[in-house]
CHARMM-style PDB file with segment names, atoms N, HN, CA, C and O in Angstrom:
ATOM      1  N   MET     1       8.937  28.734  15.782  1.00  0.00      PROA
ATOM      2  CA  MET     1       7.921  27.516  15.934  1.00  0.00      PROA
ATOM      3  C   MET     1       7.449  27.490  14.579  1.00  0.00      PROA
ATOM      4  O   MET     1       6.994  28.423  13.918  1.00  0.00      PROA
ATOM      5  N   ASP     2       7.615  26.329  14.270  1.00  0.00      PROA
ATOM      6  HN  ASP     2       7.984  25.570  14.807  1.00  0.00      PROA
ATOM      7  CA  ASP     2       7.213  25.707  13.037  1.00  0.00      PROA
ATOM      8  C   ASP     2       5.551  25.693  12.676  1.00  0.00      PROA
ATOM      9  O   ASP     2       4.742  24.846  13.055  1.00  0.00      PROA
ATOM     10  N   LEU     3       5.390  26.417  12.162  1.00  0.00      PROA
ATOM     11  HN  LEU     3       6.047  27.105  11.855  1.00  0.00      PROA
ATOM     12  CA  LEU     3       3.572  26.652  11.801  1.00  0.00      PROA
ATOM     13  C   LEU     3       3.121  25.015  11.420  1.00  0.00      PROA
ATOM     14  O   LEU     3       2.130  24.575  12.003  1.00  0.00      PROA
ATOM     15  N   ASN     4       3.888  24.078  10.391  1.00  0.00      PROA
ATOM     16  HN  ASN     4       4.693  24.435   9.918  1.00  0.00      PROA
ATOM     17  CA  ASN     4       3.377  23.322  10.350  1.00  0.00      PROA
ATOM     18  C   ASN     4       2.769  22.312  11.446  1.00  0.00      PROA
ATOM     19  O   ASN     4       1.757  21.626  11.307  1.00  0.00      PROA
ATOM     20  N   TYR     5       3.484  22.367  12.393  1.00  0.00      PROA
ATOM     21  HN  TYR     5       4.306  22.925  12.506  1.00  0.00      PROA
ATOM     22  CA  TYR     5       3.670  21.631  13.669  1.00  0.00      PROA
ATOM     23  C   TYR     5       2.592  22.061  14.586  1.00  0.00      PROA
ATOM     24  O   TYR     5       1.965  21.311  15.335  1.00  0.00      PROA
ATOM     25  N   LEU     6       2.463  23.105  14.481  1.00  0.00      PROA
ATOM     26  HN  LEU     6       2.972  23.714  13.873  1.00  0.00      PROA
ATOM     27  CA  LEU     6       1.287  24.035  15.187  1.00  0.00      PROA
ATOM     28  C   LEU     6      -0.039  23.664  14.520  1.00  0.00      PROA
ATOM     29  O   LEU     6      -0.946  23.428  15.318  1.00  0.00      PROA
ATOM     30  N   PHE     7      -0.302  23.575  13.370  1.00  0.00      PROA
ATOM     31  HN  PHE     7       0.435  23.766  12.722  1.00  0.00      PROA
ATOM     32  CA  PHE     7      -1.508  23.349  12.662  1.00  0.00      PROA
ATOM     33  C   PHE     7      -1.804  21.821  13.049  1.00  0.00      PROA
ATOM     34  O   PHE     7      -2.972  21.446  13.157  1.00  0.00      PROA
ATOM     35  N   HSD     8      -0.803  21.005  13.243  1.00  0.00      PROA
ATOM     36  HN  HSD     8       0.145  21.309  13.155  1.00  0.00      PROA
ATOM     37  CA  HSD     8      -0.797  19.718  13.538  1.00  0.00      PROA
ATOM     38  C   HSD     8      -1.459  19.332  14.593  1.00  0.00      PROA
ATOM     39  O   HSD     8      -2.397  18.547  14.738  1.00  0.00      PROA
ATOM     40  N   ARG     9      -0.649  20.204  15.559  1.00  0.00      PROA
ATOM     41  HN  ARG     9       0.113  20.841  15.441  1.00  0.00      PROA
ATOM     42  CA  ARG     9      -1.061  19.724  16.969  1.00  0.00      PROA
ATOM     43  C   ARG     9      -2.886  20.290  17.519  1.00  0.00      PROA
ATOM     44  O   ARG     9      -3.692  19.870  18.350  1.00  0.00      PROA
ATOM     45  N   GLN    10      -2.873  21.418  16.525  1.00  0.00      PROA
ATOM     46  HN  GLN    10      -2.218  21.760  15.850  1.00  0.00      PROA
ATOM     47  CA  GLN    10      -4.214  21.888  16.850  1.00  0.00      PROA
ATOM     48  C   GLN    10      -5.201  20.728  16.426  1.00  0.00      PROA
ATOM     49  O   GLN    10      -5.975  20.322  17.293  1.00  0.00      PROA
ATOM     50  N   GLN    11      -5.234  20.261  15.394  1.00  0.00      PROA
ATOM     51  HN  GLN    11      -4.606  20.590  14.689  1.00  0.00      PROA
ATOM     52  CA  GLN    11      -6.080  19.283  14.526  1.00  0.00      PROA
ATOM     53  C   GLN    11      -6.221  18.262  15.613  1.00  0.00      PROA
ATOM     54  O   GLN    11      -7.262  18.055  16.237  1.00  0.00      PROA
ATOM     55  N   VAL    12      -4.725  17.451  15.839  1.00  0.00      PROA
ATOM     56  HN  VAL    12      -3.879  17.619  15.333  1.00  0.00      PROA
ATOM     57  CA  VAL    12      -5.065  16.756  16.821  1.00  0.00      PROA
ATOM     58  C   VAL    12      -5.771  16.922  18.038  1.00  0.00      PROA
ATOM     59  O   VAL    12      -6.604  16.070  18.348  1.00  0.00      PROA
ATOM     60  N   SER    13      -5.531  18.020  18.863  1.00  0.00      PROA
ATOM     61  HN  SER    13      -4.854  18.711  18.611  1.00  0.00      PROA
ATOM     62  CA  SER    13      -6.643  18.299  19.901  1.00  0.00      PROA
ATOM     63  C   SER    13      -7.867  18.478  19.685  1.00  0.00      PROA
ATOM     64  O   SER    13      -8.631  18.339  20.641  1.00  0.00      PROA
ATOM     65  N   LEU    14      -8.408  18.838  18.363  1.00  0.00      PROA
ATOM     66  HN  LEU    14      -7.788  18.951  17.587  1.00  0.00      PROA
ATOM     67  CA  LEU    14      -9.716  18.850  17.897  1.00  0.00      PROA
ATOM     68  C   LEU    14     -10.315  17.353  17.856  1.00  0.00      PROA
ATOM     69  O   LEU    14     -11.423  17.029  18.283  1.00  0.00      PROA
ATOM     70  N   MET    15      -9.471  16.605  17.326  1.00  0.00      PROA
ATOM     71  HN  MET    15      -8.571  16.869  16.980  1.00  0.00      PROA
ATOM     72  CA  MET    15      -9.870  15.413  17.077  1.00  0.00      PROA
ATOM     73  C   MET    15     -10.083  14.511  18.698  1.00  0.00      PROA
ATOM     74  O   MET    15     -10.987  13.801  19.139  1.00  0.00      PROA
ATOM     75  N   MET    16      -9.000  14.888  19.144  1.00  0.00      PROA
ATOM     76  HN  MET    16      -8.265  15.465  18.786  1.00  0.00      PROA
ATOM     77  CA  MET    16      -9.118  14.371  20.559  1.00  0.00      PROA
ATOM     78  C   MET    16     -10.281  14.724  21.464  1.00  0.00      PROA
ATOM     79  O   MET    16     -10.881  13.913  22.169  1.00  0.00      PROA
ATOM     80  N   ALA    17     -10.503  15.844  21.383  1.00  0.00      PROA
ATOM     81  HN  ALA    17     -10.016  16.503  20.810  1.00  0.00      PROA
ATOM     82  CA  ALA    17     -11.805  16.478  22.135  1.00  0.00      PROA
ATOM     83  C   ALA    17     -12.749  15.881  21.221  1.00  0.00      PROA
ATOM     84  O   ALA    17     -13.274  15.005  21.908  1.00  0.00      PROA
ATOM     85  N   ASP    18     -13.318  15.838  19.973  1.00  0.00      PROA
ATOM     86  HN  ASP    18     -12.891  16.550  19.415  1.00  0.00      PROA
ATOM     87  CA  ASP    18     -14.391  15.041  19.590  1.00  0.00      PROA
ATOM     88  C   ASP    18     -14.493  13.641  20.281  1.00  0.00      PROA
ATOM     89  O   ASP    18     -15.504  13.121  20.754  1.00  0.00      PROA
ATOM     90  N   ALA    19     -13.174  13.132  20.231  1.00  0.00      PROA
ATOM     91  HN  ALA    19     -12.353  13.554  19.847  1.00  0.00      PROA
ATOM     92  CA  ALA    19     -13.265  11.426  20.743  1.00  0.00      PROA
ATOM     93  C   ALA    19     -13.337  11.250  22.016  1.00  0.00      PROA
ATOM     94  O   ALA    19     -13.725  10.143  22.388  1.00  0.00      PROA
ATOM     95  N   ALA    20     -12.977  12.312  23.082  1.00  0.00      PROA
ATOM     96  HN  ALA    20     -12.661  13.211  22.780  1.00  0.00      PROA
ATOM     97  CA  ALA    20     -13.169  12.439  24.487  1.00  0.00      PROA
ATOM     98  C   ALA    20     -14.274  11.750  25.136  1.00  0.00      PROA
ATOM     99  O   ALA    20     -15.381  12.152  24.778  1.00  0.00      PROA
ATOM    100  N   GLY    21     -14.260  10.917  25.902  1.00  0.00      PROA
ATOM    101  HN  GLY    21     -13.360  10.591  26.193  1.00  0.00      PROA
ATOM    102  CA  GLY    21     -15.291  10.326  27.010  1.00  0.00      PROA
ATOM    103  C   GLY    21     -16.214  10.984  27.816  1.00  0.00      PROA
ATOM    104  O   GLY    21     -17.379  10.670  28.059  1.00  0.00      PROA
ATOM    105  N   GLY    22     -15.343  12.247  28.328  1.00  0.00      PROA
ATOM    106  HN  GLY    22     -14.397  12.502  28.130  1.00  0.00      PROA
ATOM    107  CA  GLY    22     -16.332  13.161  28.806  1.00  0.00      PROA
ATOM    108  C   GLY    22     -15.884  14.395  28.848  1.00  0.00      PROA
ATOM    109  O   GLY    22     -14.875  14.720  28.223  1.00  0.00      PROA
ATOM    110  N   VAL    23     -16.622  15.295  29.640  1.00  0.00      PROA
ATOM    111  HN  VAL    23     -17.442  15.030  30.147  1.00  0.00      PROA
ATOM    112  CA  VAL    23     -16.684  16.806  29.348  1.00  0.00      PROA
ATOM    113  C   VAL    23     -15.468  17.396  29.579  1.00  0.00      PROA
ATOM    114  O   VAL    23     -14.891  18.151  28.796  1.00  0.00      PROA
ATOM    115  N   GLU    24     -14.983  16.959  30.939  1.00  0.00      PROA
ATOM    116  HN  GLU    24     -15.452  16.346  31.575  1.00  0.00      PROA
ATOM    117  CA  GLU    24     -13.733  17.547  31.237  1.00  0.00      PROA
ATOM    118  C   GLU    24     -12.378  17.373  30.406  1.00  0.00      PROA
ATOM    119  O   GLU    24     -11.652  18.317  30.096  1.00  0.00      PROA
ATOM    120  N   ALA    25     -12.174  16.214  30.133  1.00  0.00      PROA
ATOM    121  HN  ALA    25     -12.764  15.447  30.386  1.00  0.00      PROA
ATOM    122  CA  ALA    25     -11.530  15.506  28.799  1.00  0.00      PROA
ATOM    123  C   ALA    25     -11.910  16.833  27.669  1.00  0.00      PROA
ATOM    124  O   ALA    25     -11.033  17.626  27.328  1.00  0.00      PROA
ATOM    125  N   GLN    26     -12.774  16.891  27.364  1.00  0.00      PROA
ATOM    126  HN  GLN    26     -13.487  16.248  27.642  1.00  0.00      PROA
ATOM    127  CA  GLN    26     -13.484  17.418  25.808  1.00  0.00      PROA
ATOM    128  C   GLN    26     -12.708  18.985  26.050  1.00  0.00      PROA
ATOM    129  O   GLN    26     -12.106  19.583  25.158  1.00  0.00      PROA
ATOM    130  N   ARG    27     -12.867  19.439  27.357  1.00  0.00      PROA
ATOM    131  HN  ARG    27     -13.355  18.954  28.081  1.00  0.00      PROA
ATOM    132  CA  ARG    27     -12.612  20.989  27.462  1.00  0.00      PROA
ATOM    133  C   ARG    27     -11.142  21.309  27.634  1.00  0.00      PROA
ATOM    134  O   ARG    27     -10.644  22.428  27.518  1.00  0.00      PROA
ATOM    135  N   ALA    28     -10.433  20.039  27.961  1.00  0.00      PROA
ATOM    136  HN  ALA    28     -10.838  19.129  28.055  1.00  0.00      PROA
ATOM    137  CA  ALA    28      -9.152  20.199  27.985  1.00  0.00      PROA
ATOM    138  C   ALA    28      -8.443  20.194  26.684  1.00  0.00      PROA
ATOM    139  O   ALA    28      -7.484  20.947  26.519  1.00  0.00      PROA
ATOM    140  N   HSD    29      -8.829  19.438  25.801  1.00  0.00      PROA
ATOM    141  HN  HSD    29      -9.609  18.826  25.935  1.00  0.00      PROA
ATOM    142  CA  HSD    29      -8.290  19.280  24.628  1.00  0.00      PROA
ATOM    143  C   HSD    29      -8.886  20.555  23.457  1.00  0.00      PROA
ATOM    144  O   HSD    29      -8.399  20.888  22.377  1.00  0.00      PROA
ATOM    145  N   ARG    30      -9.956  21.002  24.083  1.00  0.00      PROA
ATOM    146  HN  ARG    30     -10.351  20.731  24.961  1.00  0.00      PROA
ATOM    147  CA  ARG    30     -10.305  22.469  23.191  1.00  0.00      PROA
ATOM    148  C   ARG    30      -9.517  23.113  23.701  1.00  0.00      PROA
ATOM    149  O   ARG    30      -9.022  23.828  22.829  1.00  0.00      PROA
ATOM    150  N   ALA    31      -8.972  23.348  24.861  1.00  0.00      PROA
ATOM    151  HN  ALA    31      -9.373  22.767  25.569  1.00  0.00      PROA
ATOM    152  CA  ALA    31      -8.350  24.391  25.799  1.00  0.00      PROA
ATOM    153  C   ALA    31      -6.917  24.646  24.733  1.00  0.00      PROA
ATOM    154  O   ALA    31      -6.444  25.674  24.247  1.00  0.00      PROA
ATOM    155  N   LEU    32      -6.439  22.944  24.636  1.00  0.00      PROA
ATOM    156  HN  LEU    32      -6.823  22.110  25.031  1.00  0.00      PROA
ATOM    157  CA  LEU    32      -4.728  22.777  24.290  1.00  0.00      PROA
ATOM    158  C   LEU    32      -5.292  23.459  22.218  1.00  0.00      PROA
ATOM    159  O   LEU    32      -4.432  24.167  21.695  1.00  0.00      PROA
ATOM    160  N   ALA    33      -6.097  23.285  21.678  1.00  0.00      PROA
ATOM    161  HN  ALA    33      -6.795  22.709  22.102  1.00  0.00      PROA
ATOM    162  CA  ALA    33      -6.543  23.587  20.349  1.00  0.00      PROA
ATOM    163  C   ALA    33      -6.693  25.339  20.556  1.00  0.00      PROA
ATOM    164  O   ALA    33      -6.315  25.915  19.536  1.00  0.00      PROA
ATOM    165  N   GLN    34      -7.034  26.032  21.357  1.00  0.00      PROA
ATOM    166  HN  GLN    34      -7.341  25.563  22.185  1.00  0.00      PROA
ATOM    167  CA  GLN    34      -7.348  27.230  21.299  1.00  0.00      PROA
ATOM    168  C   GLN    34      -5.987  27.944  21.692  1.00  0.00      PROA
ATOM    169  O   GLN    34      -5.738  29.102  21.358  1.00  0.00      PROA
ATOM    170  N   GLY    35      -5.117  27.131  22.444  1.00  0.00      PROA
ATOM    171  HN  GLY    35      -5.320  26.190  22.715  1.00  0.00      PROA
ATOM    172  CA  GLY    35      -3.791  27.847  22.704  1.00  0.00      PROA
ATOM    173  C   GLY    35      -2.922  27.492  21.445  1.00  0.00      PROA
ATOM    174  O   GLY    35      -2.085  28.321  21.088  1.00  0.00      PROA
ATOM    175  N   TYR    36      -3.028  26.589  20.910  1.00  0.00      PROA
ATOM    176  HN  TYR    36      -3.708  25.915  21.200  1.00  0.00      PROA
ATOM    177  CA  TYR    36      -2.651  26.547  19.389  1.00  0.00      PROA
ATOM    178  C   TYR    36      -2.924  27.324  18.620  1.00  0.00      PROA
ATOM    179  O   TYR    36      -1.913  27.889  18.203  1.00  0.00      PROA
ATOM    180  N   ALA    37      -3.967  27.729  18.112  1.00  0.00      PROA
ATOM    181  HN  ALA    37      -4.788  27.270  18.451  1.00  0.00      PROA
ATOM    182  CA  ALA    37      -4.724  28.775  17.474  1.00  0.00      PROA
ATOM    183  C   ALA    37      -4.265  30.211  17.863  1.00  0.00      PROA
ATOM    184  O   ALA    37      -4.201  31.094  17.007  1.00  0.00      PROA
ATOM    185  N   ALA    38      -4.007  30.389  18.919  1.00  0.00      PROA
ATOM    186  HN  ALA    38      -4.059  29.671  19.614  1.00  0.00      PROA
ATOM    187  CA  ALA    38      -3.318  31.579  19.466  1.00  0.00      PROA
ATOM    188  C   ALA    38      -1.989  31.846  19.115  1.00  0.00      PROA
ATOM    189  O   ALA    38      -1.635  32.866  18.523  1.00  0.00      PROA
ATOM    190  N   ARG    39      -0.953  30.577  19.617  1.00  0.00      PROA
ATOM    191  HN  ARG    39      -1.240  29.748  20.098  1.00  0.00      PROA
ATOM    192  CA  ARG    39       0.346  30.618  18.817  1.00  0.00      PROA
ATOM    193  C   ARG    39       0.410  30.610  17.560  1.00  0.00      PROA
ATOM    194  O   ARG    39       1.447  31.142  17.163  1.00  0.00      PROA
ATOM    195  N   ILE    40      -0.381  30.162  16.604  1.00  0.00      PROA
ATOM    196  HN  ILE    40      -1.223  29.730  16.926  1.00  0.00      PROA
ATOM    197  CA  ILE    40      -0.513  30.260  15.217  1.00  0.00      PROA
ATOM    198  C   ILE    40      -0.753  31.534  14.794  1.00  0.00      PROA
ATOM    199  O   ILE    40      -0.201  31.985  13.790  1.00  0.00      PROA
ATOM    200  N   ALA    41      -1.881  32.455  15.767  1.00  0.00      PROA
ATOM    201  HN  ALA    41      -2.330  32.089  16.582  1.00  0.00      PROA
ATOM    202  CA  ALA    41      -2.122  34.010  15.341  1.00  0.00      PROA
ATOM    203  C   ALA    41      -0.814  34.740  15.328  1.00  0.00      PROA
ATOM    204  O   ALA    41      -0.504  35.590  14.494  1.00  0.00      PROA
ATOM    205  N   ARG    42       0.005  34.286  16.438  1.00  0.00      PROA
ATOM    206  HN  ARG    42      -0.247  33.595  17.116  1.00  0.00      PROA
ATOM    207  CA  ARG    42       1.190  35.150  16.933  1.00  0.00      PROA
ATOM    208  C   ARG    42       2.129  35.075  15.793  1.00  0.00      PROA
ATOM    209  O   ARG    42       2.500  36.078  15.185  1.00  0.00      PROA
ATOM    210  N   VAL    43       2.541  33.759  15.488  1.00  0.00      PROA
ATOM    211  HN  VAL    43       2.239  32.944  15.982  1.00  0.00      PROA
ATOM    212  CA  VAL    43       3.585  33.610  14.416  1.00  0.00      PROA
ATOM    213  C   VAL    43       2.983  34.190  13.011  1.00  0.00      PROA
ATOM    214  O   VAL    43       3.867  34.699  12.322  1.00  0.00      PROA
ATOM    215  N   ARG    44       1.552  34.231  12.375  1.00  0.00      PROA
ATOM    216  HN  ARG    44       0.834  33.818  12.934  1.00  0.00      PROA
ATOM    217  CA  ARG    44       1.312  35.061  11.414  1.00  0.00      PROA
ATOM    218  C   ARG    44       1.225  36.442  11.408  1.00  0.00      PROA
ATOM    219  O   ARG    44       1.326  37.094  10.369  1.00  0.00      PROA
ATOM    220  N   ALA    45       0.965  37.150  12.987  1.00  0.00      PROA
ATOM    221  HN  ALA    45       0.884  36.620  13.831  1.00  0.00      PROA
ATOM    222  CA  ALA    45       1.204  38.238  13.080  1.00  0.00      PROA
ATOM    223  C   ALA    45       2.641  38.906  12.814  1.00  0.00      PROA
ATOM    224  O   ALA    45       2.806  40.025  12.328  1.00  0.00      PROA
ATOM    225  N   ALA    46       3.475  38.171  13.152  1.00  0.00      PROA
ATOM    226  HN  ALA    46       3.341  37.262  13.547  1.00  0.00      PROA
ATOM    227  CA  ALA    46       5.182  38.509  13.457  1.00  0.00      PROA
ATOM    228  C   ALA    46       5.599  38.473  11.520  1.00  0.00      PROA
ATOM    229  O   ALA    46       6.779  38.553  11.178  1.00  0.00      PROA
ATOM    230  N   GLY    47       4.568  38.357  10.548  1.00  0.00      PROA
ATOM    231  HN  GLY    47       3.609  38.292  10.825  1.00  0.00      PROA
ATOM    232  CA  GLY    47       4.705  38.202   9.367  1.00  0.00      PROA
ATOM    233  C   GLY    47       4.859  36.602   8.807  1.00  0.00      PROA
ATOM    234  O   GLY    47       5.437  36.400   7.739  1.00  0.00      PROA
ATOM    235  N   GLY    48       4.408  35.697   9.451  1.00  0.00      PROA
ATOM    236  HN  GLY    48       3.939  35.861  10.318  1.00  0.00      PROA
ATOM    237  CA  GLY    48       4.188  34.361   9.105  1.00  0.00      PROA
ATOM    238  C   GLY    48       5.780  33.580   9.243  1.00  0.00      PROA
ATOM    239  O   GLY    48       5.975  32.422   8.875  1.00  0.00      PROA
ATOM    240  N   VAL    49       6.580  34.254   9.698  1.00  0.00      PROA
ATOM    241  HN  VAL    49       6.421  35.196   9.997  1.00  0.00      PROA
ATOM    242  CA  VAL    49       7.992  33.681   9.912  1.00  0.00      PROA
ATOM    243  C   VAL    49       7.824  32.179  10.764  1.00  0.00      PROA
ATOM    244  O   VAL    49       7.034  32.090  11.703  1.00  0.00      PROA
ATOM    245  N   SER    50       8.381  31.415  10.465  1.00  0.00      PROA
ATOM    246  HN  SER    50       9.023  31.488   9.702  1.00  0.00      PROA
ATOM    247  CA  SER    50       8.205  30.044  11.394  1.00  0.00      PROA
ATOM    248  C   SER    50       9.595  29.601  11.403  1.00  0.00      PROA
ATOM    249  O   SER    50      10.317  29.778  10.422  1.00  0.00      PROA
ATOM    250  N   TYR    51      10.051  28.960  12.605  1.00  0.00      PROA
ATOM    251  HN  TYR    51       9.464  28.816  13.402  1.00  0.00      PROA
ATOM    252  CA  TYR    51      11.280  28.506  12.648  1.00  0.00      PROA
ATOM    253  C   TYR    51      10.760  26.988  12.867  1.00  0.00      PROA
ATOM    254  O   TYR    51       9.697  26.639  13.380  1.00  0.00      PROA
ATOM    255  N   PRO    52      11.901  26.099  12.289  1.00  0.00      PROA
ATOM    256  CA  PRO    52      11.830  24.403  12.452  1.00  0.00      PROA
ATOM    257  C   PRO    52      12.320  24.051  13.779  1.00  0.00      PROA
ATOM    258  O   PRO    52      13.276  24.535  14.385  1.00  0.00      PROA
ATOM    259  N   LEU    53      11.476  23.089  14.152  1.00  0.00      PROA
ATOM    260  HN  LEU    53      10.699  22.695  13.660  1.00  0.00      PROA
ATOM    261  CA  LEU    53      12.012  22.456  15.450  1.00  0.00      PROA
ATOM    262  C   LEU    53      12.892  22.008  15.354  1.00  0.00      PROA
ATOM    263  O   LEU    53      13.110  21.337  14.346  1.00  0.00      PROA
ATOM    264  N   ARG    54      14.148  22.189  16.660  1.00  0.00      PROA
ATOM    265  HN  ARG    54      13.971  22.735  17.480  1.00  0.00      PROA
ATOM    266  CA  ARG    54      15.554  21.840  16.494  1.00  0.00      PROA
ATOM    267  C   ARG    54      15.553  20.259  17.066  1.00  0.00      PROA
ATOM    268  O   ARG    54      14.812  19.964  18.004  1.00  0.00      PROA
ATOM    269  N   GLY    55      16.368  19.337  16.485  1.00  0.00      PROA
ATOM    270  HN  GLY    55      16.969  19.577  15.724  1.00  0.00      PROA
ATOM    271  CA  GLY    55      16.245  18.330  17.097  1.00  0.00      PROA
ATOM    272  C   GLY    55      15.216  17.229  16.270  1.00  0.00      PROA
ATOM    273  O   GLY    55      15.042  16.095  16.717  1.00  0.00      PROA
ATOM    274  N   LEU    56      14.602  17.673  15.096  1.00  0.00      PROA
ATOM    275  HN  LEU    56      14.743  18.595  14.734  1.00  0.00      PROA
ATOM    276  CA  LEU    56      13.371  16.516  14.631  1.00  0.00      PROA
ATOM    277  C   LEU    56      14.087  16.727  13.039  1.00  0.00      PROA
ATOM    278  OT1 LEU    56      13.639  16.108  12.074  1.00  0.00      PROA
TER     279      LEU     56
END
């Protein structure tokens, strides 16, 4: 997975959480951001190897 993509999606999720109108939406977007952070950590633990997305 491409690290730049994961970082971008994490930041978008955090911005969406900040802009969310309700508590449930905030929680959902923050949960997505946490999931992206976990994926970023796994890629980094594997030596920082990232793979480009296919078809983009």
